N, C-alpha and C positions, 0 to 999 in steps of 0.2 A: 179486856183485850191486852195481851202481852205484846209489846213492841219487839220485832225481831232484833236480836243482838248482832250488830254488824261491826266488824273491824275493817275499815276501808284502807287497809295497808298503811295506817298512820304509825310512824315509828316513834321516836321519842317525843314527849310532849313539848310543844313550842309555846312560849308565852305570847299573849296578845300584846304586841308592842304599840306604844303610842305612835300614831302616824300610819298604821296599817290602812290600806286603802282599797276601795272598790274601783275597778277600771271601768269608767263610764264613757271615756272618749280618748281620742288620739289625734294629734300629739298631745302630750300632757298640758294641763291647764297652766302650769307655771311658765310656759313659754309664750302665752298669749300676751300681747303688748298694746299699749295705747297707740303706738305709731302705725298699727295695722287697721285702725278703725276706719280709715278712708276706704280700705278695700271692701269692708262690709257695706259701706254706703254705695260704692260703685256696683256691687252685686245686686243691691236692692233697686238700683236705678236702671239696670240692664233690661233687655227684653224678657218677657215672661217665658218660662219653660213649662208649658202646661202638662207635659208627659211625666214630669217629676212629681211624685206624691208630696203633698203639703200637709203639715200639721201645725197646731196651735197649742202652746203651753201657757197657762195662766197661773201665776204664782200668787197664792193667798198666804201672806206671811204671818198670820196671827195664830197664837196658841193660848190655851188656858194656863199651861205650865211649860217650861222648857225641860225636856227629857235630859237626863244627865249624860246620855250618849249622843245627843243631837249635835250636828255641825251645820245645819242649814241656817239661812238668814230668816230668823223668825223673831217676832215681838210678842211679849206678854204684858206690856204696859201701856197699850194704846187705848184711848177712850173712844166713844162712839163717833165723835166728830172726826177724829183722826182716821178711823176705819173708813168713814164715808169719803174723806179726802183721798185716801189711797185708792178706793174703788173708782173714784172719778178719774184719778190719774191713770189707772189701768185701762179704763175704757178709752181715754184720750190717746193712750199709746196704740191701742188697737186701731183707732181711727187714723193715726199717722201711717200705719202700715197699709191701710186700705188704699192710700194714695200713692203707694210705691209702684212704679211701672212693672217691676218683676213679679208683682202679685196680681196684676190686672187679669180679671176673669177667672182666677183660680179658685177652686173650692177645697175645703178642708177634708182630708181623708180621715184624720183623727183629731180629737181635742182632748186635752188633759188638764184638769184642775188639780194642782198640787200645792204642797205647802211645806212648812206650816200645816194649817188645818183649814181647808176650804169650808168644812161644815161648822167652823167657828161663826161664820156669818149667819145672821138671822134670816128668816124667810123673806122679810121685806128687803134686806140688803142684797140677797141673792137676786131677787126679782128686779131690783133697780139696776144692778150691775148688768144683768143680761139684757135688759131693755136698752141701756146705753150702747152696749156692744152691737146689738142687732140693728142699730141705726146705720151701721157701716158694713158689718159682716155677719154672716150666720153660718150654721153648720148643719143645715137640713140634709145635706148629702153625705155627711160623715159616716163612715163605717163603724166608728166607735167613739163614744164620749165618756171619759172616765172622770170620776169625782171621788177624791180621797175624803174619808170621814174618820173622826175620833168618836168612838161609841158614846161617850158621855155628853156629847154636844147634840145628840139626835133626839127628835120626837117624830112620831109618825107623820105629823103635818109637815115637818121640814123635809122628810124623805119624799113626801108627795110633791113638794115644791121642786126638789132636786130632780125628780123623775120628769116633771113637767117641762124642764128646760132642755130635755132631749138626752139626758144621761142614760147610757146603755150599760155601763160597767161601774158598779159601786165597789169601792175598795175600802174595807174596814181595817183600820189600824189596831188590830187586837193585840199583837205582839206576844202576849202570854195570858194564861188563865189563872195564874196564882196571884192573889191579891198582894201578898208580901213582896213577891218579885216585882209586880207592877209599881208598888210604892217605893221600893229601894231604888228603882231606875227612874223615878220622877214622872211616871205616867200619871195622867190626870183622871183616868177612868178606873173602875173596878169591874170584876167579872160579871156581876148581875146586869150591868149596863150593856155588856157584850151580847148576852142572850136576848135581852129586851130589844135592842136595836136591830139585831139580826132578824128577829121575828117580824118586826115592823117592816123591814126592807123586803122580806119575802111577801108580805101582804100587799105592799105597794106594787110589786111586780117588776123589779128590775130584771132585764134579760140575763145579766151576769152579775154575780156577787163574788168578789175576791176577798180572801182573808189573809192578812199579813201576820207572820210570826217571826220571832227572832230567837235563834239558838245561841245560848251562852250569855244571857243577861245576868247581871249581878244577882247573886242569891239563888241561881238555878241549880238544880240537882238532877240526877238520873230520874228519880221518882217524879219530881215536878215536871220535867220535860215530857216524860211518858204520859202523864196525866193531861198535859196541854195538848199533845198530839191526839190523844183519844177524844178529847172534847172538841177539837177542831174537826175531826172526822165525823163525829156525831152531828155537827151542824150541817154537814154535806154541802159546803160551798161549791160553786162551779169551778173555781180555781183557788189555789193557795200559793202564796209567795213566802218563802222562808229565807231569811238572811242570817248570816253568821255575824255576831256582834263584832263591830270594828271600833277602834278608838282613834279618831282623827285628833289632831293637835289641839283643836279649840273646844273639845268636849269637856264638860265639867269633870267627869271621871279622869280625864287625861291631866287636867290642870292640878287636881287634888293629888294624884299619884306623884307628879313631878315635885310638888311642894313638899311632900312627905318623904320623897326619896325611896318609894316602895314600888313594887310591881302593881300594875292596875288590877283591880279586883274582878277580873273577867276570866272566864274559863279559857284554858289554853286551846290552841288551834286543833290539836288532835282530838280533844274532847268535843269541840264544836263540830268537827267533821263527822265524828262518830254519831252524834245526836242527829245531824242532818241525814246521814245514811240511814239511820233507824227510822226517821220520819218519812223519808222517801219510800222506803220499803213498806211501811205501814199504809201510806196513801196508795201506793201501787196495788197493794193487796185489796184495797177497797174500790178499785175501778178507775184510778187516776193514772195518767201517764206523764212522764217528765218532758217539759218543753224547754227548759233551760236549767242552768246551774242553781236557780232559785225558785223555779215555778213548776207546779204540777196542775194539770187540767183534767176535768172529767171527760173521758172518751165519748160518753153518750150525750153530751150537752153542747157539743160544738163550741166549747169555750176556747177563746184565744186571747191574744194580746196584740192588737193592731199597732198600738203606739210603739211597743218594743220592736216588733218585726219590721215596721216601716223604717224606723230610725236606723236599725242595724243593717238595712239594705240601702242606705244612702238617701233617704227622704230629706227634703227641706223641712225645717221646723223653726217657726217663729216663737221665741220664748219671751213672754211679756211679764212685767213685774220686776220688783227690785231684785238684783243679783241674778236674774234668769239668764240661761244659756240658750244660744241659737246656733243653728247650722244651716247655712243658706248659700247656694251657688258656689260651693267650694271655699267658703269662708266660715270659720268658727268665731263667735263673738259672745260677749257677756255684757249685760247691763250694769250700770252703777250699783254698787253693793251697799251704799249708805242711803238711808231714807231721804234726807234733804237733797242729796245730789240727784237721786232718781226723780222725786216729785218736782224738783226745780227744773230739770231738763225738759220733762214732759210739759210743764207749765209754760215753758218758752216755745213750745211747738217743735221741739227737737226729739229725735229718737235718742233714748238715754243710753247709748252704747259707750262703754268705758274702755274695753280692751278687745282685741281680736287677733286672729291669725289666718292669713291667707295660705292655704295648704296646697301642696303639689298633688298630682295624680297618684304618685306612689304613696303619699301619706293617706289619701282617701282609700286606696286599696288596702293598706295596712289597717286602717280604722275599721273597715267593713270586715276584714279577715278576723281580727281579734274579737270583735263584737259577736260575729256569727259563731265563733268557736265556743262562746258562752252558752250556746244551745246544745253543745256536746258534739256537733258535727258541722263541717263546712263543705259545701259542694264545690269541687274543683272546677267543674265545667261552668258554673255561674261566673267565676272570676275570669275564666278564659273568654267567655262571651262579652262580659261587661268591660274588662280592662285589657283583654288581649294578653294575659299573663298566665304562665304555668306556675301556679303557686307552690307546687311541690319543688320546683327549681328555685323560685324566688325566695322561699323560706326553708331551703333544704337543710342548712346547718341547724336551725332551731328544731325542725321536725326530726332530724336525726338524733338530736339530744333528747327530745321527748320519747322517741322510740326506744333509745337506750335506757331510759329511766322507767320503761314499762307503762308509759302514759297513753299509748295509742293502740287501737285495735283495728281489724279489717273493716274497710268502709265501702267497697264497691263504688268507686268514683267520688268518694268523699273522704275527708280526714276526720276520723272519729276519736274522741277521747274516751278512755276507760272511765268507769264510774268514779274511781278514786281520784283520777285527774280532774274530772268535772267538779268534784267537791272542793278543789283548791285551785280552780281555774284562774282566779285573779292573781295568784302568786306565780303562775306559769306564763301569763301573757306578756310580761316585759321581755321575755326572750325574743319576741318578734319586733320589739321596738328598734328603731334605728339607733346606732351606737351613741349618738349625742343625747339621746333621751333616756338611756338606761339607768344612769347613776345620778339622776337629778330628782329634786322634789316633785311630786306629781301635781300638787295643787299650788 
């Protein structure tokens, strides 16, 4: 199969700069502060809001290796006793939340096991963790339970264990199918493990299997990317998530480039957008449809992403584990990002919240607006119903600028991005930020 050759109106090549970022929240994380922690505690002590969807995120921060582009809080040096101690702390944190008045009687709409590498845990460690958590909370009513996996950590028996705890959406961190590219970027698995683990996952019977890919990894080429997309399509996953390689400040590649005084060894943005456009076109030709700037789903399998859609429409989410982020009752907050601080706080019977931000209604509106634009379209009537705001007037200057740049198309009651704009949406979203947040560091 030959991938379609697409030029998504990318002009001159732009290098991938250290510090390039994915817009995951608003206002930026850099303005969250320790003196707002009390606002988070008050939100959790308030009366329950049963009509607001609720989600749970569980951070499993262990990996076999640290990828050279990774910026998450992960550990590659913890022994079995330390892993067990962390799992115990994670279950204790969940128990602390179960006693919060604002969560009384509420059920999870979605649950997400993220990392790190949740599948780093052994069968027994997974079972013990879930048994501890279920003493206080369960997710029998959840519409979606996602579990991230690294292919090289899997066996069929472990996949059966993961399915038995209620996981409905398995997400395989494939990233690429070329072994040289995987090794250059510090990935722990190789391509044979991808095919083997995928076959096992299908046999076990997960309702939805997602495959993650990354465009623009170090060592990637036109030919290698084309081959990766072809192999992903042959797997026929229910959904696929494709990211463009970014270089946060704390990634290994970023530090090495700074030390040497050279450009980071990553494809420029124009090339990555072209590869993304070609991949999108190839998946569309095979029966997939675009559901966000990063995600395609099979039309005929009712595949979706409840975690994303709920969060981007204002759901509450409790993030548990070291460095995890939460959004609850109009307050954003983050846990301690150091092991000892996190484990120590939970051991003292305290919620391990380190910094927070109490946000205004206008900030919440902006947050939902920019996140929903990442799907390619935002329904103006939704914002009028929920916030009582005409977003075309509220964001008129930014929208006029996007229209002048050819980034918008007809929408019939919605604001719609062109395909080219969708492929670089994270670079466009700061136009909607309040002035005080536009020229500051994001994280």
